[in-house]
C-alpha positions as CSV (number, residue, x, y, z in Angstrom):
1,X,0.0,0.0,0.0
2,X,2.9,2.4,0.9
3,X,4.7,1.4,-2.2
4,X,1.6,2.3,-4.3
5,X,1.3,5.7,-2.7
6,X,5.0,6.4,-3.3
7,X,4.4,5.4,-6.9
8,X,1.4,7.8,-7.3
9,X,3.4,10.6,-5.6
10,X,6.3,10.0,-8.0
11,X,3.9,10.1,-11.0
12,X,2.4,13.4,-9.8
13,X,5.8,15.0,-9.2
14,X,7.0,13.7,-12.6
15,X,3.9,15.1,-14.3
16,X,4.3,18.5,-12.7
17,X,8.0,18.6,-13.5
18,X,7.5,17.5,-17.1
19,X,4.5,19.9,-17.6
20,X,6.6,22.8,-16.3
21,X,9.5,22.1,-18.7
22,X,7.2,21.6,-21.6
23,X,5.2,24.7,-20.8
24,X,8.4,26.8,-20.9
25,X,9.4,25.2,-24.2
26,X,6.0,25.7,-25.8
27,X,5.7,29.2,-24.5
28,X,9.1,30.0,-25.9
29,X,8.2,28.6,-29.3
30,X,5.0,30.6,-29.4
31,X,6.9,33.7,-28.3
32,X,9.3,33.3,-31.2
33,X,6.9,32.3,-34.0
34,X,3.6,33.9,-33.0
35,X,2.7,37.6,-32.8
36,X,0.2,37.1,-30.0
37,X,0.4,34.6,-27.1
38,X,-2.8,32.5,-26.7
39,X,-2.5,31.1,-23.2
40,X,-5.4,28.8,-23.5
41,X,-3.9,27.1,-26.6
42,X,-0.4,27.0,-25.0
43,X,-1.7,25.3,-21.8
44,X,-3.9,22.8,-23.6
45,X,-1.2,21.8,-26.0
46,X,1.3,21.5,-23.2
47,X,-1.0,19.3,-21.2
48,X,-1.5,17.0,-24.2
49,X,2.2,16.7,-24.8
50,X,2.8,16.0,-21.2
51,X,0.3,13.1,-21.2
52,X,1.8,11.7,-24.5
53,X,5.4,11.8,-23.1
54,X,4.3,10.2,-19.8
55,X,2.7,7.4,-21.7
56,X,5.8,7.0,-23.9
57,X,8.0,7.0,-20.8
58,X,5.8,4.3,-19.2
59,X,6.0,2.2,-22.3
60,X,9.8,2.6,-22.4
61,X,10.3,1.4,-18.9
62,X,8.3,-1.7,-19.5
63,X,9.9,-2.6,-22.8
64,X,13.4,-1.4,-22.5
65,X,14.8,-4.9,-22.1
66,X,12.9,-6.1,-25.1
67,X,13.3,-3.4,-27.8
68,X,16.6,-1.9,-29.1
69,X,15.8,1.6,-28.2
70,X,19.3,3.0,-28.8
71,X,19.1,2.1,-32.5
72,X,15.5,3.2,-32.7
73,X,16.4,6.7,-31.2
74,X,19.2,7.2,-33.7
75,X,17.0,6.3,-36.6
76,X,14.2,8.5,-35.3
77,X,16.5,11.5,-34.9
78,X,18.0,11.0,-38.4
79,X,14.5,10.7,-40.0
80,X,13.4,13.8,-38.0
81,X,16.3,15.8,-39.4
82,X,15.4,14.9,-42.9
83,X,11.7,15.6,-42.4
84,X,12.3,18.9,-40.7
85,X,13.8,20.6,-43.7
86,X,12.1,18.5,-46.4
87,X,10.1,20.3,-49.2
88,X,7.0,18.2,-48.6
89,X,4.0,20.1,-47.6
90,X,3.4,17.8,-44.7
91,X,6.8,17.6,-43.0
92,X,7.7,17.2,-39.3
93,X,7.5,20.9,-38.5
94,X,4.1,21.2,-40.1
95,X,2.9,18.4,-37.8
96,X,4.6,19.9,-34.9
97,X,2.9,23.2,-35.7
98,X,-0.4,21.4,-35.6
99,X,0.4,19.9,-32.2
100,X,1.6,23.2,-30.8
101,X,-1.2,25.3,-32.4
102,X,1.2,27.4,-34.6
103,X,0.2,27.8,-38.3
104,X,3.0,27.4,-40.9
105,X,5.6,26.5,-38.3
106,X,7.8,24.9,-41.0
107,X,7.8,28.1,-43.1
108,X,8.4,30.3,-40.1
109,X,11.2,28.1,-38.7
110,X,13.0,27.8,-42.0
111,X,12.8,31.6,-42.6
112,X,14.1,32.3,-39.1
113,X,17.0,29.8,-39.5
114,X,18.0,31.0,-43.0
115,X,17.8,34.7,-42.0
116,X,20.0,34.1,-39.0
117,X,22.6,32.2,-41.0
118,X,22.7,34.9,-43.6
119,X,21.1,32.8,-46.4
120,X,18.4,35.4,-46.9
121,X,18.1,39.1,-46.1
122,X,15.0,41.1,-45.1
123,X,14.0,44.2,-47.0
124,X,10.9,46.3,-46.1
125,X,9.0,47.5,-49.1
126,X,7.7,51.0,-48.9
127,X,5.0,52.5,-51.2
128,X,6.3,54.4,-54.2
129,X,4.8,57.8,-54.7
130,X,4.6,59.7,-58.0
131,X,4.2,63.5,-57.9
132,X,0.5,64.4,-57.7
133,X,-1.3,65.9,-60.6
134,X,-3.9,68.7,-60.2
135,X,-6.3,69.7,-63.0
136,X,-7.0,73.4,-62.6
137,X,-7.2,76.5,-64.8
138,X,-7.9,80.2,-64.4
139,X,-11.4,81.4,-64.9
140,X,-11.9,83.0,-68.2
141,X,-12.9,86.7,-68.3
142,X,-16.4,85.8,-69.5
143,X,-16.8,83.3,-66.7
144,X,-15.9,85.9,-64.1
145,X,-18.3,88.4,-65.8
146,X,-21.2,85.8,-65.7
147,X,-20.5,85.1,-62.0
148,X,-20.8,88.8,-61.3
149,X,-24.0,89.2,-63.5
150,X,-25.6,86.3,-61.5
151,X,-24.5,88.0,-58.2
152,X,-26.2,91.3,-59.3
153,X,-29.3,89.5,-60.5
154,X,-29.6,87.8,-57.1
155,X,-29.5,91.3,-55.5
156,X,-31.8,92.9,-58.0
157,X,-34.5,93.8,-55.4
158,X,-31.8,95.1,-53.1
159,X,-30.5,97.4,-55.8
160,X,-34.0,98.7,-56.5
161,X,-34.6,99.5,-52.9
162,X,-31.2,101.1,-52.6
163,X,-32.0,103.4,-55.4
164,X,-35.3,104.2,-53.8
165,X,-33.6,105.0,-50.5
166,X,-31.1,107.3,-52.2
167,X,-33.9,109.1,-54.1
168,X,-35.7,109.8,-50.8
169,X,-32.4,110.9,-49.2
170,X,-32.0,113.5,-51.9
171,X,-35.6,114.7,-51.7
172,X,-35.1,115.2,-47.9
173,X,-32.0,117.3,-48.5
174,X,-34.2,119.5,-50.8
175,X,-36.9,119.7,-48.1
176,X,-39.3,117.6,-50.2
177,X,-41.7,114.8,-49.1
178,X,-40.3,111.3,-49.4
179,X,-41.8,109.0,-52.0
180,X,-43.8,105.9,-51.0
181,X,-42.7,102.6,-52.6
182,X,-45.4,101.4,-55.0
183,X,-44.9,97.7,-56.0
184,X,-47.3,98.1,-59.0
185,X,-45.2,100.9,-60.4
186,X,-42.2,98.7,-59.8
187,X,-43.7,96.0,-61.9
188,X,-44.3,98.4,-64.7
189,X,-40.7,99.7,-64.4
190,X,-39.3,96.1,-64.4
191,X,-41.4,95.3,-67.5
192,X,-40.0,98.2,-69.4
193,X,-36.3,97.6,-68.3
194,X,-36.6,94.0,-69.5
195,X,-38.2,95.0,-72.8
196,X,-35.4,97.5,-73.5
197,X,-32.8,94.9,-72.7
198,X,-34.3,92.1,-74.8
199,X,-35.1,94.3,-77.8
200,X,-31.9,96.3,-77.5
201,X,-33.3,99.8,-77.4
202,X,-33.2,102.6,-74.9
203,X,-36.1,105.0,-75.0
204,X,-39.5,105.7,-73.4
205,X,-41.2,104.4,-76.5
206,X,-40.7,100.8,-77.6
207,X,-40.0,99.8,-81.3
208,X,-43.6,98.8,-81.5
209,X,-44.7,102.3,-80.4
210,X,-45.7,101.4,-76.8
211,X,-45.6,104.5,-74.7
212,X,-45.5,105.2,-70.9
213,X,-49.2,105.8,-71.0
214,X,-49.7,102.5,-72.8
215,X,-47.7,100.6,-70.1
216,X,-49.8,102.2,-67.3
217,X,-53.0,101.1,-69.1
218,X,-51.5,97.6,-69.8
219,X,-51.0,97.1,-66.0
220,X,-54.4,98.8,-65.2
221,X,-52.6,101.5,-63.2
222,X,-54.4,104.8,-62.8
223,X,-52.5,107.9,-61.8
224,X,-54.1,111.4,-61.4
225,X,-52.4,114.3,-59.8
226,X,-54.1,117.7,-60.1
227,X,-51.8,120.8,-59.9
228,X,-53.6,124.0,-60.8
229,X,-54.8,123.6,-64.4
230,X,-52.6,120.6,-65.0
231,X,-53.3,116.9,-64.4
232,X,-50.3,114.7,-64.1
233,X,-50.9,111.0,-65.0
234,X,-47.3,109.7,-64.4
235,X,-43.7,110.1,-65.1
236,X,-40.6,108.1,-66.0
237,X,-36.8,108.3,-65.7
238,X,-34.5,105.9,-67.5
239,X,-30.8,105.1,-67.1
240,X,-28.4,102.6,-68.7
241,X,-25.2,101.7,-66.9
242,X,-23.0,98.6,-66.3
243,X,-22.0,96.4,-63.4
244,X,-18.3,97.5,-64.1
245,X,-16.8,100.9,-64.4
246,X,-14.1,100.0,-66.9
247,X,-12.2,97.1,-68.4
248,X,-8.8,96.2,-69.8
249,X,-8.4,94.9,-73.3
250,X,-5.8,93.8,-75.8
251,X,-5.4,96.6,-78.4
252,X,-4.3,94.1,-81.1
253,X,-7.1,91.7,-80.8
254,X,-9.7,93.8,-79.0
255,X,-10.2,91.0,-76.5
256,X,-11.3,92.1,-73.0
257,X,-8.8,90.8,-70.4
258,X,-10.3,92.0,-67.1
259,X,-13.1,94.1,-65.6
260,X,-13.2,96.7,-62.8
261,X,-16.5,95.7,-61.1
262,X,-18.9,97.9,-59.1
263,X,-20.8,97.0,-56.0
264,X,-24.6,97.2,-55.7
265,X,-24.2,100.4,-53.7
266,X,-21.9,101.9,-56.4
267,X,-24.5,101.2,-59.1
268,X,-27.3,102.6,-57.0
269,X,-25.4,105.8,-56.3
270,X,-24.3,106.2,-59.9
271,X,-27.9,105.9,-61.0
272,X,-29.2,108.6,-58.7
273,X,-26.3,110.9,-59.4
274,X,-26.8,110.4,-63.2
275,X,-30.4,111.5,-62.9
276,X,-29.5,114.5,-60.8
277,X,-26.9,115.5,-63.4
278,X,-29.6,115.8,-66.1
279,X,-32.0,118.7,-65.9
280,X,-35.1,116.9,-67.1
281,X,-34.5,113.8,-64.9
282,X,-33.7,116.0,-61.9
283,X,-37.0,117.8,-62.4
284,X,-38.9,114.5,-62.3
285,X,-37.0,113.2,-59.3
286,X,-37.5,116.5,-57.3
287,X,-41.1,117.1,-58.4
288,X,-43.2,118.3,-55.4
289,X,-46.4,116.7,-56.6
290,X,-45.2,113.1,-56.9
291,X,-46.1,110.9,-53.9
292,X,-45.1,107.3,-55.1
293,X,-42.4,105.7,-57.2
294,X,-41.4,102.2,-58.4
295,X,-37.9,101.2,-59.5
296,X,-37.4,98.3,-62.0
297,X,-33.9,96.9,-62.8
298,X,-32.9,94.4,-65.5
299,X,-29.3,93.1,-66.0
300,X,-28.2,91.5,-69.3
301,X,-25.6,88.8,-69.8
302,X,-23.0,91.3,-70.8
303,X,-23.4,93.3,-67.6
304,X,-25.5,96.1,-68.9
305,X,-28.0,97.5,-66.3
306,X,-31.3,99.0,-67.4
307,X,-33.0,101.1,-64.7
308,X,-36.6,102.5,-65.0
309,X,-38.1,104.8,-62.4
310,X,-41.9,105.4,-62.6
311,X,-43.8,108.1,-60.7
312,X,-47.3,108.9,-59.6
């Protein structure tokens, strides 16, 4: 009974000792050939190897007097050396990798050995860059002009109101009553400005003979201002200008190379100052009897600005 217990104790001590050695070996192999350590895999594979070696050891002690182990060990080691570095897909190291839980152990071991012996060298490949290409060009003069035209068109109503404000500012300076904004008059004014732009004329009467009075009637607008023996039924000021003050051009080809653009405020101020600089227009603008006005603006693709001012 005592002998049996000693035998069991010996087996346990031998198991722990062998497991510890194998754990160190397996852990080292994993550390060398694997990027991450999987402890569960390492411990399970070590446990299996320990049990297998203990079984082999037990078989050895019971058959050592029967089998020629010395010759078998030499033959095994020789075969192992051949299989380790053989070119067969299933060599010893590939089987060992399966047992140890390491993929492609044969390839990794061969690479490590050959690189350490100087048979191969390692070279890190870096991405090759070619100078970048950017597709870009300067805007043409016409493209810049069209952008500015669009900008002014988007601020058409702002321009109309700005002219209206400046007109009233001037009337105040002359001690006159300010004019009320009349949207119906503004519609008539916009209609005439657009008609002049599209038909390429600049006058109170259209090429078809449409007059200011005709336009008032067309829009069903009635205006009647009695001053003494006179009855005023409306009035109109016109102005043609540009969204730019000047431009540069090539004298040989006549091609425009750049524009000097105005702001909305600049155009509004130039419009009112233009009317004030003309006796007839100034008389309309400063007439005491007018109470309302409407401003209509139209801007062409080439940057021409048509402004119509209608009174009542």
